KETIDREN-669960 format. One line per field, with one value per residue: residue number from 1; x, y, z of N, C-alpha, C, CB in turn; residue in one letter. Coordinates in steps of 0.02 Angstrom, whole numbers, plus 50000, padded with zeros to 5 digits. Glycine has a CB too. Example, Ala and Ser with C-alpha at 12.3 -4.5 7.8 and 13.67 -1.06 7.14 Angstrom:
BEGIN
pos = (1,2)
nx = (50660,50642)
ny = (49716,49888)
nz = (50390,50354)
cax = (50615,50684)
cay = (49775,49947)
caz = (50390,50357)
cx = (50660,50645)
cy = (49835,50002)
cz = (50390,50394)
cbx = (50565,50704)
cby = (49776,49970)
cbz = (50452,50286)
code = (a,s)
//
This chain:
BEGIN
pos = (1,2,3,4,5,6,7,8,9,10,11,12,13,14,15,16,17,18,19,20,21,22,23,24,25,26,27,28,29,30,31,32,33,34,35,36,37,38,39,40,41,42,43,44,45,46,47,48,49,50,51,52,53,54,55,56,57,58,59,60,61,62,63,64,65,66,67,68,69,70,71,72,73,74,75,76,77,78,79,80,81,82,83,84,85,86,87,88,89,90,91,92,93,94,95,96,97,98,99,100,101,102,103,104,105,106,107,108,109,110,111,112,113,114,115,116,117,118,119,120,121,122,123,124,125,126,127,128,129,130,131,132,133,134,135,136,137,138,139,140,141,142,143,144,145,146,147,148,149,150,151,152,153,154,155,156,157,158,159,160,161,162,163,164,165,166,167,168,169,170,171,172,173,174,175,176,177,178,179,180,181,182,183,184,185,186,187,188,189,190,191)
nx = (51355,51337,51404,51538,51567,51559,51666,51771,51769,51808,51940,52000,52102,52070,52082,52193,52292,52467,52489,52363,52362,52473,52430,52319,52381,52462,52366,52302,52412,52435,52313,52321,52434,52385,52284,52357,52438,52342,52289,52402,52420,52321,52359,52444,52347,52252,52329,52354,52223,52191,52282,52230,52104,52146,52212,52104,52024,52105,52106,51971,51968,52045,51962,51852,51915,51949,51824,51778,51872,51865,51963,52094,52152,52292,52341,52477,52571,52706,52861,52811,52781,52879,52936,52938,52831,52717,52585,52531,52446,52410,52361,52330,52372,52420,52368,52431,52450,52564,52636,52687,52762,52814,52702,52606,52514,52557,52452,52420,52498,52551,52659,52653,52709,52759,52648,52573,52640,52728,52640,52614,52606,52583,52552,52491,52379,52294,52190,52282,52412,52542,52508,52553,52508,52358,52233,52110,51967,51875,51744,51749,51776,51889,52010,52129,52265,52427,52469,52437,52316,52146,52152,52121,51987,51943,52053,52165,52227,52334,52361,52478,52542,52693,52701,52619,52445,52267,52134,52262,52286,52224,52119,52101,51981,51959,51841,51799,51714,51770,51741,51793,51818,51841,51906,51925,52021,51990,51969,51997,51888,51935,51887)
ny = (52689,52737,52857,52814,52752,52861,52937,52852,52864,52996,52993,52919,52936,53022,53009,52975,52833,52812,52717,52714,52843,52837,52738,52804,52917,52850,52790,52905,52963,52869,52877,53012,53006,52924,53006,53118,53061,53022,53146,53210,53140,53192,53321,53343,53317,53417,53529,53512,53517,53648,53719,53686,53747,53879,53903,53882,53988,54097,54087,54110,54241,54304,54295,54371,54496,54527,54550,54654,54759,54770,54724,54618,54485,54399,54236,54168,54023,53958,53867,53736,53573,53572,53606,53741,53797,53921,54044,54181,54337,54452,54612,54639,54768,54823,54734,54623,54490,54447,54406,54507,54605,54772,54890,54801,54753,54672,54595,54496,54360,54198,54087,53922,53819,53896,53947,53834,53707,53571,53554,53568,53629,53509,53477,53567,53581,53580,53488,53464,53521,53569,53696,53861,53988,54075,54167,54280,54354,54512,54475,54374,54246,54116,54174,54143,54025,53997,54109,54093,54040,53990,53863,53692,53648,53570,53673,53601,53608,53528,53486,53419,53324,53319,53219,53065,53069,53059,53112,53089,53193,53350,53422,53572,53623,53715,53784,53837,53945,54007,53974,53896,53741,53628,53466,53290,53158,53182,53157,53217,53221,53222,53269)
nz = (52019,51892,51898,51913,51790,51709,51757,51723,51584,51569,51610,51512,51368,51219,51038,50897,50860,50826,50726,50661,50607,50519,50427,50371,50311,50219,50134,50083,50014,49912,49840,49799,49717,49613,49561,49515,49415,49321,49283,49229,49112,49033,49001,48880,48781,48806,48779,48641,48592,48631,48550,48422,48431,48442,48319,48232,48274,48238,48099,48075,48123,48025,47914,47961,47978,47845,47788,47871,47851,47716,47626,47562,47667,47724,47770,47837,47847,47931,47947,47943,48002,48097,48266,48277,48213,48151,48139,48046,48023,47896,47838,47674,47606,47485,47397,47331,47357,47428,47572,47706,47639,47590,47652,47696,47841,47985,48094,48183,48263,48305,48388,48384,48470,48575,48641,48661,48725,48653,48546,48369,48198,48084,47950,47807,47683,47524,47414,47316,47333,47452,47572,47608,47614,47631,47556,47600,47532,47518,47535,47625,47582,47522,47416,47359,47355,47411,47340,47206,47144,47161,47215,47265,47355,47512,47617,47727,47885,47988,48155,48267,48408,48501,48590,48635,48612,48632,48542,48414,48327,48264,48142,48054,47954,47812,47715,47545,47562,47668,47795,47943,48024,48161,48164,48201,48142,48008,47834,47677,47537,47385,47231)
cax = (51385,51338,51457,51602,51576,51572,51733,51818,51772,51845,52011,52026,52125,52040,52126,52213,52358,52517,52476,52305,52383,52517,52389,52279,52426,52481,52310,52295,52466,52422,52258,52347,52477,52343,52250,52406,52460,52289,52284,52460,52410,52274,52388,52461,52286,52223,52372,52341,52156,52197,52316,52182,52054,52178,52222,52037,52003,52144,52082,51907,51984,52068,51901,51815,51952,51943,51757,51773,51914,51853,52026,52119,52193,52332,52359,52541,52591,52778,52896,52764,52814,52930,52911,52938,52777,52681,52533,52532,52394,52429,52316,52364,52353,52435,52329,52474,52454,52630,52632,52743,52801,52803,52632,52563,52513,52552,52410,52414,52546,52564,52705,52613,52741,52769,52586,52547,52700,52726,52595,52643,52571,52620,52540,52440,52374,52229,52189,52333,52479,52551,52486,52588,52476,52287,52210,52038,51943,51833,51680,51761,51791,51958,52022,52190,52307,52497,52476,52431,52247,52098,52168,52069,51963,51958,52121,52166,52285,52336,52403,52498,52577,52757,52692,52559,52382,52208,52157,52331,52291,52163,52121,52060,51958,51936,51806,51806,51676,51811,51721,51839,51792,51892,51886,51975,52017,51959,52002,51964,51868,51954,51862)
cay = (52653,52781,52907,52782,52744,52928,52955,52812,52893,53059,52979,52888,52985,53012,53028,52922,52805,52825,52669,52738,52902,52815,52704,52855,52956,52806,52783,52969,52974,52825,52907,53072,52985,52901,53064,53159,53027,53024,53215,53227,53110,53233,53386,53349,53320,53483,53577,53504,53543,53721,53743,53680,53800,53943,53909,53891,54057,54145,54084,54146,54312,54328,54302,54428,54558,54541,54580,54717,54810,54770,54715,54550,54466,54340,54192,54137,53967,53950,53813,53680,53510,53580,53633,53814,53818,53982,54069,54254,54370,54516,54649,54647,54836,54835,54684,54586,54421,54431,54420,54539,54653,54843,54911,54754,54759,54611,54613,54440,54306,54154,54031,53869,53784,53941,53953,53767,53666,53505,53553,53601,53619,53456,53485,53613,53564,53570,53422,53459,53542,53597,53765,53904,54054,54076,54236,54291,54414,54557,54442,54323,54180,54107,54199,54115,53981,54002,54167,54074,54036,53973,53799,53641,53650,53617,53678,53564,53620,53474,53497,53357,53333,53284,53161,53028,53093,53032,53094,53107,53254,53388,53455,53632,53617,53780,53778,53894,54001,54037,53948,53846,53699,53583,53396,53239,53102,53204,53141,53254,53185,53266,53242)
caz = (51964,51833,51908,51903,51718,51681,51778,51684,51517,51572,51618,51451,51319,51153,50983,50852,50874,50774,50672,50624,50568,50464,50377,50337,50269,50164,50087,50049,49966,49855,49801,49768,49662,49557,49532,49479,49354,49271,49258,49188,49046,48995,48983,48809,48741,48815,48742,48570,48580,48636,48489,48367,48440,48429,48246,48203,48291,48198,48030,48077,48130,47959,47873,47988,47964,47773,47776,47908,47821,47644,47590,47572,47725,47709,47824,47819,47890,47923,47982,47948,48015,48149,48330,48271,48168,48172,48093,48047,47984,47867,47795,47610,47586,47414,47360,47284,47381,47455,47643,47740,47600,47608,47650,47731,47914,48025,48151,48231,48251,48361,48382,48413,48526,48632,48678,48676,48721,48621,48488,48310,48134,48049,47878,47783,47613,47493,47383,47264,47353,47519,47575,47656,47613,47613,47546,47608,47498,47558,47549,47675,47553,47501,47348,47332,47396,47391,47296,47136,47121,47213,47245,47268,47424,47566,47644,47790,47928,48038,48214,48301,48471,48503,48634,48614,48639,48600,48475,48402,48287,48248,48077,48044,47884,47789,47651,47500,47590,47720,47860,47969,48078,48189,48158,48218,48096,47946,47771,47624,47477,47329,47167)
cx = (51389,51394,51526,51617,51593,51642,51786,51825,51812,51920,52042,52046,52093,52088,52142,52281,52404,52506,52417,52323,52426,52478,52348,52322,52448,52427,52299,52350,52458,52367,52281,52391,52438,52309,52298,52427,52405,52280,52342,52455,52363,52305,52408,52399,52254,52263,52359,52272,52155,52230,52269,52129,52084,52189,52155,52012,52040,52122,52014,51918,52007,52008,51861,51849,51948,51877,51753,51812,51904,51918,52052,52158,52228,52348,52422,52559,52666,52804,52850,52804,52869,52898,52909,52881,52739,52629,52531,52476,52418,52370,52354,52344,52366,52405,52371,52485,52524,52630,52695,52784,52783,52729,52585,52569,52507,52510,52397,52464,52550,52615,52671,52646,52755,52706,52558,52604,52684,52677,52630,52599,52611,52612,52488,52437,52302,52232,52246,52404,52481,52535,52527,52555,52404,52266,52134,52020,51896,51763,51688,51778,51865,51965,52084,52226,52377,52508,52469,52359,52203,52112,52110,52049,51944,52033,52118,52232,52282,52385,52415,52532,52642,52755,52628,52497,52326,52156,52228,52340,52223,52173,52075,52044,51929,51906,51817,51769,51715,51793,51768,51804,51847,51865,51941,51965,51987,52001,51963,51945,51879,51930,51882)
cy = (52697,52832,52878,52773,52811,52950,52916,52840,52957,53045,52948,52943,52969,53035,52967,52896,52820,52779,52693,52798,52882,52780,52755,52896,52914,52799,52848,52982,52930,52854,52970,53055,52961,52959,53106,53126,53027,53094,53232,53196,53151,53298,53391,53354,53389,53537,53573,53531,53620,53751,53740,53735,53868,53954,53919,53962,54108,54145,54119,54221,54342,54341,54364,54494,54577,54574,54648,54773,54816,54769,54645,54543,54401,54302,54155,54084,53955,53893,53753,53615,53513,53608,53709,53839,53878,54000,54145,54281,54438,54547,54664,54714,54850,54781,54644,54513,54400,54453,54454,54587,54724,54860,54863,54763,54690,54628,54556,54387,54264,54101,53974,53839,53830,53947,53886,53718,53596,53501,53590,53587,53567,53461,53539,53602,53569,53502,53411,53471,53563,53671,53803,53973,54047,54149,54239,54356,54454,54528,54385,54254,54177,54128,54169,54072,53985,54056,54150,54076,54013,53906,53751,53634,53581,53620,53645,53579,53569,53492,53431,53375,53294,53224,53125,53056,53055,53087,53119,53168,53286,53420,53517,53631,53684,53771,53840,53956,54037,54013,53891,53806,53651,53512,53352,53182,53119,53183,53176,53208,53232,53234,53287)
cz = (51902,51839,51896,51829,51685,51697,51738,51613,51516,51576,51556,51401,51252,51099,50940,50872,50815,50714,50630,50581,50508,50409,50337,50289,50209,50112,50048,49998,49904,49811,49766,49709,49601,49522,49490,49414,49301,49243,49213,49119,49002,48970,48909,48764,48746,48778,48667,48551,48584,48575,48429,48371,48423,48354,48211,48215,48248,48125,48025,48084,48063,47914,47895,47971,47890,47758,47809,47875,47745,47604,47604,47637,47709,47773,47802,47871,47878,47967,47994,47957,48068,48212,48328,48227,48197,48119,48102,48003,47961,47831,47731,47580,47513,47369,47309,47305,47404,47528,47668,47698,47622,47601,47684,47806,47944,48086,48199,48212,48314,48341,48419,48475,48586,48674,48700,48670,48694,48563,48430,48249,48095,47974,47866,47708,47589,47459,47334,47291,47426,47517,47628,47661,47591,47610,47551,47573,47543,47571,47600,47647,47534,47429,47317,47382,47368,47338,47222,47112,47177,47245,47242,47341,47448,47581,47714,47826,47984,48094,48248,48366,48467,48551,48611,48650,48604,48598,48463,48359,48280,48180,48078,47969,47864,47720,47608,47526,47644,47790,47881,48024,48100,48189,48187,48168,48029,47886,47716,47566,47419,47264,47110)
cbx = (51346,51270,51453,51604,51512,51521,51742,51796,51701,51823,52020,51973,52202,51972,52190,52213,52354,52588,52462,52248,52422,52571,52341,52246,52487,52500,52245,52293,52534,52403,52199,52385,52524,52290,52217,52467,52480,52223,52281,52525,52383,52214,52447,52503,52235,52218,52447,52346,52106,52236,52379,52149,52027,52245,52258,51989,52015,52219,52076,51865,52039,52116,51857,51809,52026,51952,51701,51798,51987,51812,52079,52162,52149,52398,52301,52597,52549,52815,52924,52718,52843,52988,52956,53005,52729,52730,52463,52600,52329,52489,52289,52346,52389,52510,52272,52541,52431,52688,52619,52786,52789,52847,52611,52581,52454,52623,52344,52341,52616,52498,52779,52601,52805,52791,52535,52487,52733,52707,52526,52715,52561,52597,52517,52457,52400,52211,52123,52319,52503,52624,52410,52661,52514,52243,52234,52018,51908,51826,51649,51703,51747,51982,52028,52235,52280,52521,52543,52459,52240,52029,52190,52094,51903,51921,52147,52157,52286,52355,52371,52544,52534,52813,52687,52567,52374,52181,52109,52367,52322,52148,52100,52097,51905,51996,51730,51781,51610,51804,51646,51904,51728,51911,51872,51968,51979,51948,52007,52008,51793,52032,51787)
cby = (52591,52816,52935,52715,52713,52979,52942,52739,52905,53100,52933,52840,52985,53049,53060,52946,52728,52816,52598,52756,52951,52769,52653,52901,52981,52738,52764,53026,52961,52753,52922,53115,52929,52851,53107,53173,52954,53000,53264,53205,53041,53248,53400,53289,53266,53500,53564,53430,53514,53740,53701,53611,53800,53947,53846,53841,54071,54128,54011,54121,54322,54277,54239,54421,54551,54476,54533,54707,54796,54832,54769,54529,54460,54360,54141,54190,53902,54015,53838,53676,53484,53626,53610,53838,53760,54041,54036,54282,54376,54506,54715,54588,54886,54839,54717,54620,54375,54466,54357,54489,54643,54890,54920,54681,54804,54583,54638,54411,54334,54120,54048,53814,53753,54010,53989,53748,53660,53454,53587,53577,53686,53387,53418,53690,53493,53629,53411,53507,53599,53586,53769,53912,54103,54037,54264,54293,54396,54624,54416,54317,54166,54033,54274,54169,53907,53935,54200,54005,53989,53972,53809,53573,53698,53597,53753,53488,53695,53407,53548,53314,53309,53332,53182,52952,53170,52969,53122,53050,53239,53442,53406,53700,53559,53832,53767,53876,53976,54111,53924,53879,53659,53605,53377,53215,53047,53280,53063,53310,53160,53278,53234)
cbz = (51950,51824,51978,51940,51686,51707,51853,51681,51491,51631,51678,51420,51313,51146,51008,50779,50886,50802,50702,50672,50613,50491,50411,50388,50309,50191,50124,50100,49999,49878,49847,49819,49685,49583,49586,49523,49370,49301,49317,49222,49054,49037,49026,48788,48764,48889,48757,48551,48631,48698,48475,48367,48512,48465,48218,48232,48365,48203,48005,48135,48183,47926,47879,48064,47985,47733,47804,47979,47835,47624,47610,47513,47791,47673,47843,47814,47875,47941,48049,47885,47952,48124,48387,48244,48155,48183,48108,48024,48025,47818,47829,47561,47629,47404,47324,47279,47326,47414,47683,47766,47523,47564,47580,47711,47937,48046,48126,48231,48231,48386,48411,48361,48503,48607,48636,48628,48790,48672,48505,48297,48094,48073,47846,47802,47600,47443,47348,47209,47309,47544,47592,47636,47567,47665,47478,47683,47433,47523,47485,47719,47491,47512,47348,47308,47397,47363,47307,47126,47061,47185,47317,47239,47431,47629,47648,47779,47956,48006,48262,48257,48531,48524,48709,48628,48629,48636,48422,48371,48218,48303,48020,48067,47876,47787,47662,47431,47618,47718,47859,47997,48054,48262,48083,48293,48127,47945,47760,47598,47481,47327,47169)
code = (m,i,g,v,t,w,m,l,k,l,n,r,k,s,g,f,t,l,i,e,m,l,v,t,v,g,i,l,s,i,l,t,g,l,a,v,s,s,w,s,g,l,l,p,r,w,r,l,e,g,a,a,n,s,v,g,h,i,i,g,l,a,r,f,e,a,v,r,k,n,r,p,v,l,v,q,l,t,a,i,g,t,a,a,s,s,i,s,l,y,r,d,n,n,r,n,n,i,a,g,d,a,g,d,d,l,f,k,q,i,m,i,s,q,q,f,s,l,a,f,i,s,t,a,a,d,c,v,e,n,v,t,l,i,s,f,g,s,d,g,s,i,k,g,v,n,a,t,g,r,g,t,m,p,v,i,v,t,l,d,s,q,t,s,t,t,p,d,s,y,q,i,v,v,e,r,s,g,i,a,r,i,e,t,g,y,t,a,s,c,t)
//
Protein backbone atom coordinates (compact mmCIF):
# COMPACT_ATOMS: atom_id res chain seq x y z
CA UNK A 1 0.00 0.00 0.00
CA UNK A 2 2.84 2.36 0.78
CA UNK A 3 4.39 1.72 -2.61
CA UNK A 4 1.11 2.53 -4.40
CA UNK A 5 0.74 5.89 -2.63
CA UNK A 6 4.28 6.74 -3.52
CA UNK A 7 3.66 5.84 -7.16
CA UNK A 8 0.52 7.99 -7.25
CA UNK A 9 2.50 10.99 -5.97
CA UNK A 10 5.11 10.51 -8.68
CA UNK A 11 2.50 10.50 -11.42
CA UNK A 12 0.85 13.71 -10.15
CA UNK A 13 2.18 16.88 -11.81
CA UNK A 14 3.40 19.61 -9.50
CA UNK A 15 3.33 23.37 -10.18
CA UNK A 16 0.90 26.27 -10.33
CA UNK A 17 -2.27 26.58 -12.33
CA UNK A 18 -2.80 29.41 -14.76
CA UNK A 19 -5.38 30.98 -12.44
CA UNK A 20 -2.94 31.00 -9.51
CA UNK A 21 -0.27 32.66 -11.66
CA UNK A 22 -2.67 35.34 -12.93
CA UNK A 23 -3.86 36.17 -9.40
CA UNK A 24 -0.27 36.45 -8.17
CA UNK A 25 0.77 38.69 -11.07
CA UNK A 26 -2.31 40.87 -10.52
CA UNK A 27 -1.57 41.35 -6.83
CA UNK A 28 2.09 42.16 -7.53
CA UNK A 29 1.17 44.73 -10.19
CA UNK A 30 -1.26 46.47 -7.81
CA UNK A 31 1.39 46.63 -5.07
CA UNK A 32 3.99 47.93 -7.53
CA UNK A 33 1.60 50.63 -8.72
CA UNK A 34 0.98 51.78 -5.16
CA UNK A 35 4.69 51.89 -4.38
CA UNK A 36 5.55 53.87 -7.52
CA UNK A 37 2.82 56.45 -6.92
CA UNK A 38 3.95 57.07 -3.34
CA UNK A 39 7.60 57.45 -4.41
CA UNK A 40 6.78 59.82 -7.27
CA UNK A 41 5.03 62.13 -4.80
CA UNK A 42 8.27 62.46 -2.85
CA UNK A 43 10.46 63.48 -5.81
CA UNK A 44 9.45 67.19 -5.91
CA UNK A 45 10.10 67.47 -2.17
CA UNK A 46 13.52 65.84 -2.50
CA UNK A 47 14.41 68.16 -5.38
CA UNK A 48 13.39 71.23 -3.37
CA UNK A 49 15.32 70.00 -0.34
CA UNK A 50 18.36 69.34 -2.54
CA UNK A 51 18.16 72.84 -3.98
CA UNK A 52 17.96 74.36 -0.48
CA UNK A 53 20.97 72.34 0.66
CA UNK A 54 22.90 73.39 -2.44
CA UNK A 55 22.15 77.11 -1.98
CA UNK A 56 23.04 76.86 1.72
CA UNK A 57 26.30 75.14 0.78
CA UNK A 58 27.16 77.79 -1.81
CA UNK A 59 26.59 80.60 0.67
CA UNK A 60 28.82 78.76 3.15
CA UNK A 61 31.42 78.34 0.40
CA UNK A 62 31.36 82.10 -0.24
CA UNK A 63 32.03 82.77 3.43
CA UNK A 64 34.83 80.19 3.52
CA UNK A 65 36.45 81.56 0.35
CA UNK A 66 36.37 85.14 1.70
CA UNK A 67 38.29 84.05 4.79
CA UNK A 68 40.65 81.75 2.88
CA UNK A 69 41.61 84.32 0.22
CA UNK A 70 41.42 87.31 2.61
CA UNK A 71 39.33 89.29 0.14
CA UNK A 72 35.63 90.01 -0.37
CA UNK A 73 33.42 87.42 -2.05
CA UNK A 74 30.14 88.42 -3.67
CA UNK A 75 27.05 86.23 -3.86
CA UNK A 76 24.86 87.31 -6.76
CA UNK A 77 21.25 86.09 -6.99
CA UNK A 78 19.69 86.50 -10.44
CA UNK A 79 16.28 85.93 -12.03
CA UNK A 80 14.65 85.70 -8.60
CA UNK A 81 11.04 84.56 -8.79
CA UNK A 82 11.49 82.72 -12.10
CA UNK A 83 12.44 79.20 -13.14
CA UNK A 84 15.74 80.63 -14.44
CA UNK A 85 16.96 81.70 -10.98
CA UNK A 86 20.66 81.23 -10.31
CA UNK A 87 23.35 81.96 -7.76
CA UNK A 88 26.91 83.01 -8.65
CA UNK A 89 30.04 83.53 -6.54
CA UNK A 90 32.69 86.11 -7.45
CA UNK A 91 36.01 86.96 -5.84
CA UNK A 92 35.85 90.77 -5.64
CA UNK A 93 39.52 91.33 -6.52
CA UNK A 94 39.15 95.09 -7.01
CA UNK A 95 37.02 95.39 -3.83
CA UNK A 96 34.32 97.58 -5.39
CA UNK A 97 31.22 95.47 -4.52
CA UNK A 98 30.21 95.07 -8.18
CA UNK A 99 29.81 91.46 -9.23
CA UNK A 100 31.26 90.36 -12.54
CA UNK A 101 33.17 93.48 -13.52
CA UNK A 102 36.74 93.50 -14.83
CA UNK A 103 39.09 91.78 -12.42
CA UNK A 104 36.47 89.70 -10.62
CA UNK A 105 36.71 85.91 -10.78
CA UNK A 106 33.54 83.86 -11.18
CA UNK A 107 34.37 80.65 -9.34
CA UNK A 108 30.99 78.99 -8.76
CA UNK A 109 27.59 79.23 -10.40
CA UNK A 110 24.48 77.08 -10.38
CA UNK A 111 21.23 77.39 -12.26
CA UNK A 112 18.72 76.11 -9.73
CA UNK A 113 16.19 74.60 -12.14
CA UNK A 114 18.86 72.88 -14.26
CA UNK A 115 20.23 70.97 -11.29
CA UNK A 116 16.96 70.60 -9.38
CA UNK A 117 14.01 70.53 -11.76
CA UNK A 118 10.91 72.44 -10.62
CA UNK A 119 12.79 74.29 -7.81
CA UNK A 120 13.56 78.01 -7.96
CA UNK A 121 14.54 80.98 -5.77
CA UNK A 122 11.23 82.74 -5.13
CA UNK A 123 12.46 85.59 -2.90
CA UNK A 124 15.63 86.95 -1.38
CA UNK A 125 15.29 89.79 1.11
CA UNK A 126 16.46 91.25 4.36
CA UNK A 127 14.02 92.99 6.67
CA UNK A 128 13.92 96.13 4.50
CA UNK A 129 14.46 95.34 0.83
CA UNK A 130 14.88 92.63 -1.77
CA UNK A 131 18.43 91.33 -1.99
CA UNK A 132 20.32 90.49 -5.18
CA UNK A 133 23.91 90.81 -3.89
CA UNK A 134 25.54 89.75 -0.62
CA UNK A 135 29.12 90.74 0.13
CA UNK A 136 31.21 88.62 2.53
CA UNK A 137 34.26 90.29 4.09
CA UNK A 138 37.60 88.64 4.82
CA UNK A 139 36.42 87.83 8.37
CA UNK A 140 33.51 85.79 6.95
CA UNK A 141 30.75 88.16 8.01
CA UNK A 142 28.34 90.04 5.76
CA UNK A 143 29.83 93.42 4.90
CA UNK A 144 27.18 94.62 2.50
CA UNK A 145 23.84 93.93 0.87
CA UNK A 146 23.02 95.14 -2.66
CA UNK A 147 26.37 96.99 -2.80
CA UNK A 148 25.06 99.70 -0.47
CA UNK A 149 25.54 98.91 3.17
CA UNK A 150 25.20 96.23 5.75
CA UNK A 151 21.44 95.86 5.41
CA UNK A 152 19.05 94.71 8.08
CA UNK A 153 19.74 91.13 9.05
CA UNK A 154 19.00 88.35 8.54
CA UNK A 155 19.03 87.84 4.77
CA UNK A 156 16.45 85.20 3.84
CA UNK A 157 16.61 83.30 0.56
CA UNK A 158 13.41 81.34 -0.05
CA UNK A 159 13.23 78.39 -2.41
CA UNK A 160 9.90 77.12 -3.73
CA UNK A 161 8.74 74.32 -5.97
CA UNK A 162 6.64 74.67 -9.09
CA UNK A 163 4.60 71.70 -7.87
CA UNK A 164 2.96 71.18 -4.51
CA UNK A 165 5.29 69.76 -1.86
CA UNK A 166 5.30 69.46 1.90
CA UNK A 167 6.92 71.61 3.13
CA UNK A 168 6.12 74.01 0.31
CA UNK A 169 9.27 76.12 0.74
CA UNK A 170 12.67 76.26 2.42
CA UNK A 171 14.39 79.36 3.73
CA UNK A 172 18.15 79.81 3.88
CA UNK A 173 18.68 82.26 6.73
CA UNK A 174 22.01 84.12 6.62
CA UNK A 175 22.94 86.01 9.78
CA UNK A 176 25.28 89.00 9.89
CA UNK A 177 28.04 86.63 11.04
CA UNK A 178 27.74 84.94 7.63
CA UNK A 179 26.49 81.66 9.03
CA UNK A 180 23.69 80.17 6.92
CA UNK A 181 21.10 77.68 8.11
CA UNK A 182 18.16 76.01 6.41
CA UNK A 183 14.69 76.41 7.89
CA UNK A 184 11.10 75.62 6.95
CA UNK A 185 8.35 78.08 7.76
CA UNK A 186 10.80 80.71 9.02
CA UNK A 187 9.52 84.24 9.63
CA UNK A 188 12.04 86.95 10.44
CA UNK A 189 11.50 89.14 13.45
CA UNK A 190 12.63 92.55 12.22
CA UNK A 191 12.93 95.10 14.96
